[in-house]
N, C-alpha and C positions, 0 to 999 in steps of 0.2 A: 266183114266180121272182125271184131277186135282180137288182138293178141290176148291170150289168157295167161294167168288169171286177170280178170278185169272187173272193175266196179263201174257200172253204167247208171247215170241218173237221167231221168226223163224230164227235160226242162218244160216240155209242153204240159205234163201232168202237174208239175209244181205251179205253173202259171194258172192252170184251171182251178187248183185248190185255192190259190190266193184270190182269184176272181170270185169264187164262191163266198169266201169270207168277206170280201169287200162289199158284195151285194147285201149280205146279211147285216153288216155293221154300218151300212149307210145311215146317216142321220145321227142318232144318239147311241149307236152300238159301241162296244168297247174298242179301244185303240189296240191295234195288233202289233205285237213284238214277235220277232222270230228268235227262238231260243237256240243259240248257235252251237250248244254243246252236242247236239245230235249229229251235225255235219258241218264243221267250221271251215268250209272250203271257200277261199277268198273270191274266186270268180263267181261262185253262186251267191255269196253274200252281196257282192256288188250288183248282181241282177235283182236280188230280192229287195235290197235297201229302198229303192224308190217306190216299192209297192206296199211298204209297211210303215208304221209310225216310229219304229226304232228296232233296236236289237237288244237281246238279253244275254249277258255274259256271267260266267261263274269264276273267273280268275283274271289276274292281270294280263296274261298273254292273250286270252280271249278278248279282253277289253281293248287291247292294242289292235288286234285284228279287226274288231268291230269298228273302232274309230277310223281305221284306214278305209274300210268298206263304206262307211257312212259319209265320210268326207264332209262333215259339218251338216248333213241333212238327217233329221230324225234324232230321237233321244237314245241314249245309251244307258241301260239299266244293269245293275250288278247286285247279286247276293251270293254269299258263300259262307260256309262255316269257318273258313280259315283266312280271314284278313291278316296279313303279315305286317309287322311294324315297318319294315323297310319298303313296303309297297304302298302304304296307305295314302301318302301324299300324291303319288302319281295316279292312283285310282280316283282320288278326289278331283284331279285335274281332267282326267279322261272322261269320267262318267257324269251323267246328268242326274241320275237317281242311284242312291246307295242304300241298300237295305241291310242293316246289321242283324246278325243271327242271334245275338244275346243282349240282355240288358247291360251286361258287363262290357261288351264291346261298344255298345252305344255310349256308355259313360266315358269310355277311354278315348274314342275316336270321333264322335259326332262333331265336336267343336272344330276339328280340323277340316270339316267339309263346308264350314260357313263361307258363303259367298261363291261357292263353286258347284256343289251338288245338293239336291233335295234329299233330305235324310229320312229314311224309313226304317221299319223294324219287321223282320220276318217273324210271323206268329204261327204257333202250332195250335190249330183249333181243337186238338185232342179228340178228333173223330177219325177212326180208322176205316178205310175202304179197301185197301190192298190186302188180299188174302195171304200173301207171303210176307212175313215180317222183315225179310231182307230188303224189301223195296217199299216198306210202309214208312213214310215220313212222320207218322203220328204214333209209331210203336211206343211201348213203355220206355221211359228213360231216353227218348229220342234226342239226338244231337241237333236236330233241325228246327230251329225257331224257338221263340219264347212261348211257353205254355200259356194259353189264353187265361187260365186261372190266375196267373201271376200279374195280369194287367188289371189289378184292382184300382179303384180311384186314386189311392195314394201314389201308386206307381205311375199311372198315366199323368198325374199332376206334375211330376218332376221331369217329364219328358218334354221340356219346353221346345226343343228343336224338332220334335217329331212331326213330319209332314205326311207320312204315308204308312200303309201296312201292306205287307206282301205275305201270301201263303201259297203253298203248293202241297197237295195232299193225295193225288191219284196218279195212276200210270195206265196209259192206253185204255181209258174209260170211254165207253160208248154212250153213256147217259150223263146228262147234266144234273141228275138228281142229287149226287153228292154235293155239288156246288150250292144247290138250294138249301140243303141241311146246314152247310157251313155258314152261309150268309145269315140264316135264321139265328144260329148260335152267336155269331159275331154281333149282330144287331141287338140281340137280347142282352149280351154281356156289356157292350160298350154304349149302346143307345145313342143319346144325343152327343156323346163325345166324338162320334164319327164326324160330326159337323166341323170339328176343329181341324180335321185333316184336309189335305189337298188332294190326295190320290189313294187308290186302292188297286193293288195288283192281284188278280185272281189266279195267277200261276198258269200252269199248263197241265199236260197229261190227259187231255180230252181229245177224242177223235173229232175232226171237223165235220164228219158225216152225220153227227148227232143233230139235235134240234137247235140249229143256230138261231132260230127265232126266239127260243127261250133264253139263250145267252144274251141276245140283244135286249130282251125284256128286263133281265136283271140289271144290265147296264143303265137302261133308261130310268129305272126306279131309283138306283143308287145316285144317279146324277140329280134327279128331281128331289129326292128326300134329304140328301146330305150334301149336295153340291160337289160331289167327288169326280175327279177324272178317273176313269176305269180302264185298266189295262188287262190284256189277256196274252199269254206268251206260249203258244204251241211250238213244238219242235218236231217231234216224230210225226205229228199230224200233217205237217207241211211236206216232209221229205220221205217219210217211211215207205209208203206204197209206190213212190217214184224211183226207188233204187233197186238195182239188180246186181247179183254176183254171178259172173259167167266163168265157168271152169271147163277144162278139157279132161277127158279120160286118158290116162297115161299107162294104165295097166288093168288087166282083168284076169281073175283067176277064181278057182273054187276053193272054199275053205270050210271044211266040215259039212259039205252039202249045200252051201249057200254061195251065191256069186258075189264077189267083192270087186268093186270098181274103184281104183285109186285115182284121185283127181290131182291136178296141178295146183289146186287151191287147198285150203285147210280151214278148220274151225278157228284157227288163230287169225284168219281174215274176217271172221264173224264170231268173236268170242262169246256172244250171248247164247250161241248154240250150246256151249258147255256150261255157261253160267246158269241158264234156265233149264238145261237138260231137255231140250225140245228140238224137233226137226224143222228146219225152214221149209216153206212151201216151194215145191219144184214145178217149173212150168211144164216139164215133159211127163209128169206123173199121169198114170192111166189107171183108173179104179178097176177096170176090167182087164188090166194088163196081163199078158201071159207069162211075163218074167218078173221076178223080184231081184233086187240087187241092193247090197249094202254099199252106200257111197262113202268112201273113206278119204280123209285128207292125206296129204303126202308126207306128213312129219312122222317122227318115231314115237309120238305119243299114242299109246294103245287106244285111248278113248277119243282119238281124232276122227270122229264119225259124224257125218251129217244125218244119218239115219238109214232106214231100209225103205225102199220105194218100189211101188208097182210100176212097171214100164212096159211099153208095147213090145219091145224086143230086148234081147240081151245086149247090154252096152258093149261097144266096140272101141278099141283104141282110136283116139282122134275125135270121138263124139263130143259135141258141145252140150253142156247142161247149164240151165239158168235157174238160180234161186231167186224167188220173188219176194217183194215186200221187205227188203233188207236195207232201205235207204238210211235208216237212223241207227246210230251207235255201232256201226260196222267198222269203217276205216278209222274212226276216232279212237277205237279200242284195239285195232289190229296191231299185230306185232310180227317180227321177223324170226320167230322161234326156229331153230335149226338152220338159220341163215336163209330161209325161204323168202324170196322177194315179195314185197307188197304188191297188191293188184294195181295195175294202171287205172287211171280215172278217165272215163269217156263221158261226153255229154251227147244226148240224143235230142235233136231239135225238131223232130217230126218227120224229117226227110233223110238225115244222114247222121252218122256217128262222128264225133270230133274228139281226138285225143287231147286231153287237157293237162295231164301230168303222168309221168312215168318215173320209175325208180330203177336204180342199178347198183352195181357193186360199190361204187364210190359212196352212195348214201349209207350202205351198210357199214363200210369201213369208217366213215365219218362218225358213226354212232359208237363204234367199238375200237377206234384207232388209238385211244389213249392220248390224244393230242389236245391241248387247250384250244378252245375256240378263239378265233381272231377277235380282238377287241375293236 
């Protein structure tokens, strides 16, 4: 068993997911990119890189890490709302595909990409599918992408360097129906002008357990009708269900008639618990459990609570508890609030756990020591 708190990712589950996509994409299916923002762990990126057509980044640091993992194999794609003047030249050297977020950035920077990267534009199809506007890329006054309505013929005509279009509109979506609606609107709006482009990036946010045959069908038609290279960039779909957060119970007491179990982990190790105000799935939960307990994180934040769970027995000090389906957006958002250490990272290979990274006081001190980084 790992020392806790621990983040465990199941390499065998990731391999199965990638194999499923490879089978569905065989032939004329879309080219697969792994969106690294969900879990940018270099040992994992190096293992994924040979199985995909490239990696997708959202910042210069992610792009540097991707380039190291790819080592010249596969394409490196990037889009972000915030291209910075001091970084744009390095991004152009590192990345093979650069999608600008606005027409203004396209005008300002696209010429700098000439001879290095294929230039694209992130487009906002102006179709909302996410019920929560905090996570809706197509919300009113969105910062993410050029509204499709702005791509009138006069605008398209001046984008001489434009080679591709990128869009991303959903989050954790089980159906490809939104993608069908988006493509229909895109084709209706741009029509034959799509033939002037080289590639189309369909974004991510879809679960790979959906109808992958339908996804492959979209790709086949876009290649046939417009001659486009088609890309698809899942992140959570690759790593989400393959990740676990393991914690130990360090205290148990009664509070107002309810059992509270304090863990050596915290929602600061899985910030989306607080962000989404939802409880992560617990492996030990028992619907017919005789005991219920509030599982609380170990920081001084009153709302540091994973939730209330039905359990087979009352928790005891030293018990291990496992939160499931937390592979994406956990460690990449995690923090050391109250000076609590980050979880160690373990890899499960189907037979044994392997410690891949751990943290200590020196990492904490380096962050807050007030000393300039060595040049």
